[in-house]
C-alpha positions in Angstrom: 128.5 57.3 240.1 128.7 53.6 238.8 132.0 52.9 237.4 132.2 50.4 234.5 135.0 47.7 234.9 137.8 48.2 232.6 137.6 44.5 231.5 133.9 45.5 230.0 134.9 48.6 228.4 135.7 46.9 225.0 132.4 45.2 225.0 130.4 48.4 225.9 132.2 50.3 223.0 131.4 47.6 220.7 127.7 47.4 221.6 127.6 51.3 221.2 129.1 51.0 217.9 126.7 48.5 216.5 124.3 49.9 214.0 120.7 50.0 215.2 119.5 47.9 212.3 122.1 45.1 212.7 121.0 41.6 212.9 121.2 39.6 215.9 123.0 36.2 216.0 120.4 34.1 214.5 121.2 30.7 212.9 120.2 30.8 209.4 118.1 28.3 207.7 119.7 26.2 205.1 119.0 27.1 201.6 118.6 24.4 199.0 121.0 23.9 196.0 120.0 25.8 193.1 117.8 28.3 195.0 118.8 31.9 195.4 117.4 33.3 198.8 117.2 36.6 200.4 115.5 37.7 203.6 115.0 40.3 206.2 113.2 40.0 209.5 112.6 43.2 211.5 111.6 42.9 215.2 109.3 45.8 215.8 109.4 45.1 219.7 113.3 45.1 219.8 113.4 47.8 217.0 116.0 46.2 214.8 116.7 43.7 212.2 117.2 40.3 213.7 117.9 38.1 210.5 119.2 38.9 207.3 120.6 37.5 204.0 121.3 39.3 200.7 119.3 42.1 202.1 119.8 44.3 199.2 119.8 41.7 196.3 117.4 42.7 193.6 114.7 40.3 192.6 111.9 40.9 190.0 109.0 41.7 192.1 106.0 39.7 190.6 103.0 40.6 192.6 104.6 42.0 195.8 104.7 45.4 193.8 101.0 45.5 194.2 101.6 47.0 197.6 103.2 50.0 196.2 100.6 50.4 193.5 98.0 50.4 196.4 99.9 53.0 198.3 100.3 55.3 195.2 96.8 54.9 194.5 95.2 55.6 198.0 97.6 58.5 198.7 96.6 60.2 195.4 93.0 60.7 196.5 90.7 61.4 199.4 88.0 59.1 198.6 87.7 55.5 196.8 84.8 54.9 194.4 83.2 51.5 195.0 84.4 50.1 191.8 88.0 50.8 192.7 87.5 49.6 196.2 86.6 46.3 194.7 89.8 46.3 192.5 91.9 47.1 195.6 90.3 44.1 197.4 90.9 41.4 194.8 94.4 43.0 194.0 95.6 42.7 197.6 93.7 39.7 198.9 93.8 37.4 195.9 96.7 38.9 193.9 94.4 39.7 190.9 96.6 40.7 187.8 93.9 42.4 186.1 93.1 44.8 188.8 96.9 45.5 189.2 97.1 46.3 185.5 94.1 48.6 185.7 95.8 50.7 188.2 99.2 50.4 186.5 98.0 51.8 183.3 95.9 54.5 185.0 98.6 55.9 187.4 101.5 56.1 185.0 103.1 52.7 185.0 106.7 52.8 186.1 106.2 56.4 187.5 104.3 54.6 190.2 107.5 53.0 191.4 109.7 56.0 191.0 107.3 58.1 193.2 107.0 55.6 195.9 110.7 54.7 195.9 111.5 58.3 196.3 108.9 58.8 199.0 109.6 55.7 200.9 113.4 55.8 200.7 113.7 52.5 198.8 117.3 52.2 197.5 116.9 49.1 195.7 113.5 49.5 194.0 113.4 50.5 190.3 110.7 50.4 187.6 110.6 47.8 184.8 112.9 48.3 181.9 112.0 51.0 179.4 111.4 48.5 176.7 108.8 46.6 178.9 106.8 49.5 180.6 103.5 47.5 181.0 105.2 44.7 182.9 104.6 45.7 186.4 106.0 42.2 187.6 109.2 43.2 186.1 109.9 45.9 188.8 113.1 45.3 190.8 113.1 45.4 194.7 115.0 43.8 197.4 114.1 42.1 201.0 115.2 45.3 202.7 112.9 47.6 200.6 110.1 45.4 201.2 110.5 45.5 205.0 110.8 49.2 204.7 107.7 49.3 202.9 105.7 47.6 205.4 107.3 49.8 208.3 106.2 52.8 206.3 102.6 51.4 206.4 102.8 50.5 210.1 104.5 53.9 211.3 104.2 56.6 208.8 101.1 56.2 206.3 97.8 57.9 207.2 95.4 55.5 209.0 93.1 55.2 206.1 96.0 54.1 203.9 97.4 51.7 206.4 94.1 50.2 207.6 93.0 49.6 204.0 96.1 47.9 202.7 97.0 46.0 205.9 93.3 45.1 206.4 93.1 43.3 203.1 96.5 41.6 203.6 95.2 40.2 206.8 92.5 38.5 205.0 94.6 37.2 202.1 92.6 34.4 200.3 94.0 30.9 200.1 93.7 30.9 196.3 95.0 33.6 193.8 92.5 34.7 191.1 94.8 32.9 188.5 94.2 29.5 190.3 97.5 29.2 192.0 97.5 28.3 195.8 99.1 31.3 197.7 99.4 29.8 200.9 103.1 29.0 200.6 105.7 30.7 202.9 104.3 32.6 205.8 100.7 31.2 205.7 102.0 27.5 205.8 105.0 28.1 207.8 103.9 30.5 210.6 100.8 30.3 212.9 98.3 33.0 212.7 98.0 36.0 213.3 99.7 37.0 210.0 99.2 39.6 207.1 100.7 38.5 203.7 101.5 39.6 200.2 102.9 36.8 198.0 104.4 36.9 194.6 105.1 34.3 192.0 106.2 34.4 188.4 107.6 32.1 185.7 105.3 28.8 186.5 103.1 29.4 183.4 99.5 30.3 183.2 97.9 27.1 184.6 98.7 25.8 188.1 99.5 22.0 188.4 96.4 21.7 190.5 93.8 24.4 190.4 93.5 25.9 194.1 90.0 25.2 195.4 89.2 22.6 192.9 87.7 25.0 190.4 88.3 23.6 186.8 87.4 26.9 184.9 89.8 28.0 182.3 91.9 31.0 183.2 93.5 33.8 181.2 97.3 34.2 181.1 98.6 36.1 184.1 101.6 38.5 184.0 103.9 35.5 185.1 103.2 33.8 181.7 103.7 36.9 179.7 106.9 37.8 181.6 108.3 34.3 181.0 107.7 34.6 177.1 109.0 38.2 176.9 112.6 39.1 175.7 114.8 41.9 176.9 117.3 42.3 179.7 117.6 44.2 182.9 115.3 42.0 184.8 116.7 40.2 187.9 116.7 36.3 187.4 115.2 36.7 184.0 114.3 33.1 183.0 113.9 31.6 186.4 110.6 31.1 188.4 110.5 33.2 191.6 108.4 32.9 194.8 108.3 35.4 197.3 106.4 35.7 200.6 106.1 38.9 202.7 104.2 40.3 205.6 103.7 40.6 209.3 103.7 37.7 211.7 103.7 36.9 215.4 101.4 38.4 218.1 100.8 42.2 217.8 102.4 41.7 214.5 105.7 41.9 216.0 107.8 40.7 213.0 108.1 42.3 209.6 109.2 39.5 207.0 110.3 39.4 203.4 111.7 36.0 202.1 112.6 36.2 198.4 113.6 33.3 196.3 114.5 32.4 192.7 114.5 28.8 191.6 116.3 26.7 188.8 115.0 27.1 185.3 112.2 24.7 184.7 111.6 24.3 188.4 108.3 22.8 189.3 105.6 24.7 191.4 105.4 22.1 194.0 109.1 21.7 194.6 109.6 25.5 194.7 106.6 26.0 197.2 108.1 23.3 199.6 111.4 25.1 199.6 110.1 28.5 200.3 107.7 27.4 203.0 110.5 25.3 204.8 112.8 28.3 204.6 110.3 30.6 206.0 109.3 28.1 208.7 112.9 27.8 209.8 113.7 31.3 209.7 110.7 32.1 212.0 111.6 29.6 214.4 115.2 30.8 214.6 114.2 34.3 215.4 111.4 33.4 217.9 113.5 30.9 220.0 
């Protein structure tokens, strides 16, 4: 029998007492003044969270909630009509707002969030305020719950649900259908392979430079509507938000969620630079 030296006993006890999800000692990236940031990085190989900040702080979801909408839709039926398959594709790859609204209206609006939060065990995820039931972008969620959602897809969801959703996120388009460039954060800060779902809200309806150089006029996305809406109970109301979430690394080893809120009136370009720098530095920290 091997005897543990008495001098090592405190360290052994401390290791055993450490929660399985506790983060490793990773030097956190610097958060710019005026920016509120939260992140969680889960290492699937190590089986634990390796970086965390404000893990349970609530943010308004913007388009990240589209993952929950897709799960709810796919798990509610055995087959997908071609028209709905097209909506899922543009909603997940190009963050199409009209597609999300179509599913949101059809599936019961906030009840989508209630059902999925209960099923996935999402403690920080709640539907939009009762006064704004149509605003799916007003869903509240946390970095911890987003990582939990990806882990559900990877480890527990039916293969057809997992493969459909993650298959689209692996093919995320550079441009959103509203004309905004959605390559900030993980796509610009982390080398491929990756799968991503981005979120942005509060920057108006027209990007400073339309992604892809297409000068066509665009309709107002949910971010514009949310910015003009009144009410309370929405995290960071009045501040623009940018979120980058997804899988990164060889074998999709890391599950990442980086959520940020920026100063009121902050520009798209400056906010994008902040998020991408944060994400790049965070990823470098956990992969050293």
